[in-house]
Structures are given as C-alpha cells and as structure tokens.
C-alpha positions as CSV (number, residue, x, y, z in Angstrom):
1,S,0.0,0.0,0.0
2,A,3.0,2.3,0.1
3,K,4.3,4.5,-2.6
4,P,6.4,2.4,-5.0
5,L,10.2,2.7,-4.9
6,S,12.0,4.0,-8.0
7,F,15.5,3.2,-9.1
8,A,16.8,6.0,-11.2
9,G,19.5,5.5,-13.8
10,S,20.5,6.1,-17.4
11,S,19.8,2.5,-18.5
12,G,17.9,-0.6,-17.5
13,E,21.2,-2.2,-16.5
14,S,21.9,0.7,-14.1
15,R,18.5,0.4,-12.5
16,R,18.9,-3.4,-12.3
17,R,22.1,-3.0,-10.3
18,Q,20.5,-0.5,-8.0
19,F,17.6,-2.8,-7.4
20,L,19.8,-5.8,-6.7
21,A,21.8,-3.7,-4.2
22,W,18.6,-2.9,-2.4
23,V,17.5,-6.5,-2.4
24,V,20.5,-7.4,-0.3
25,N,18.7,-5.9,2.7
26,R,15.5,-7.9,2.1
27,D,14.5,-11.2,3.9
28,S,13.9,-14.1,1.5
29,S,12.1,-16.1,4.2
30,R,9.4,-13.4,4.6
31,E,9.3,-11.5,1.3
32,Y,8.8,-12.4,-2.4
33,F,8.8,-10.4,-5.6
34,V,6.3,-10.1,-8.5
35,L,7.9,-8.8,-11.6
36,L,5.6,-6.9,-13.9
37,I,6.9,-7.2,-17.5
38,K,6.1,-4.7,-20.2
39,P,6.9,-5.4,-23.9
40,G,10.6,-5.2,-24.5
41,G,11.5,-6.0,-20.9
42,A,11.7,-9.8,-21.2
43,R,15.5,-10.1,-21.3
44,L,16.1,-7.8,-18.3
45,C,13.2,-9.5,-16.4
46,H,14.7,-13.0,-17.1
47,E,18.1,-11.8,-15.6
48,M,16.4,-10.3,-12.6
49,E,14.3,-13.4,-12.0
50,R,17.3,-15.6,-12.1
51,E,19.3,-13.4,-9.7
52,L,16.4,-13.1,-7.2
53,R,15.9,-16.9,-7.2
54,D,19.7,-17.4,-6.7
55,K,19.3,-15.2,-3.6
56,G,16.5,-17.5,-2.3
57,F,13.5,-15.4,-3.2
58,D,10.2,-16.7,-4.6
59,V,9.3,-14.8,-7.8
60,G,6.1,-14.3,-9.6
61,L,5.7,-12.9,-13.1
62,D,2.9,-11.0,-14.8
63,L,2.6,-9.5,-18.2
64,L,1.5,-5.9,-18.8
65,G,0.5,-3.9,-21.9
66,A,2.9,-1.1,-23.0
67,K,0.6,1.6,-21.6
68,Q,-0.6,-0.1,-18.4
69,T,0.3,1.4,-15.0
70,P,-0.5,-1.3,-12.4
71,I,0.7,0.6,-9.4
72,D,-0.3,4.2,-8.7
73,P,2.9,6.3,-8.4
74,E,1.5,8.2,-5.5
75,R,-0.7,5.8,-3.6
76,G,0.9,2.4,-4.3
77,A,-1.0,-0.8,-5.0
78,P,-4.6,-1.0,-3.8
79,I,-5.6,-3.1,-0.8
80,I,-8.3,-5.6,-1.8
81,P,-11.0,-5.8,0.9
82,G,-11.6,-9.3,2.1
83,G,-8.3,-10.5,0.7
84,N,-5.8,-12.6,2.6
85,G,-3.7,-9.6,3.6
86,E,-1.0,-10.4,1.1
87,G,-2.4,-8.5,-1.9
88,F,-3.5,-11.7,-3.7
C-alpha cells in the first residue's frame, strides 16, 4: 500500500544494479517479488528473476501492456477488501 520505490538510472542495467543492491537488505524467508513485465522487458526480467531466485526469493511474473500502469505512483498498490492480507 506504500508509494512504489523507483531506481533512477540512465539505463535498464543501471536500474537493475541499484535494485539488486537494495535486495541485499530484504528477507527471502518473509518476502517475495512479483515482476511486472512490459513489452521489450523480457531479457532484463529474465536476468532479474534468475538473480532473485539465486538469492533465495520466490518470484512471480505478470505481463502488462505497453501503456498499463499497475501501481499508482503516489498511492501504491490497492488493498483488496476481504483478501488474505498479502495482496493476492
């Protein structure tokens, strides 16, 4: 429900390195990642998925359209009433 994090950089590779540096401080026994993939992002996503799994994280994948914005940049992801508390 929090505002999403952004990793600034001049390239996808730069943002990937920043993200993976942030991941070092996450707990793979309590957290997991869902990678949202837009057209053209398959190669980078595949690399990130492999690296996250190598670090012991569970990883989910979902495909998005080129113009989709799944997470509000100011409000974060919506909480679904009656859900299991994990967003799914």
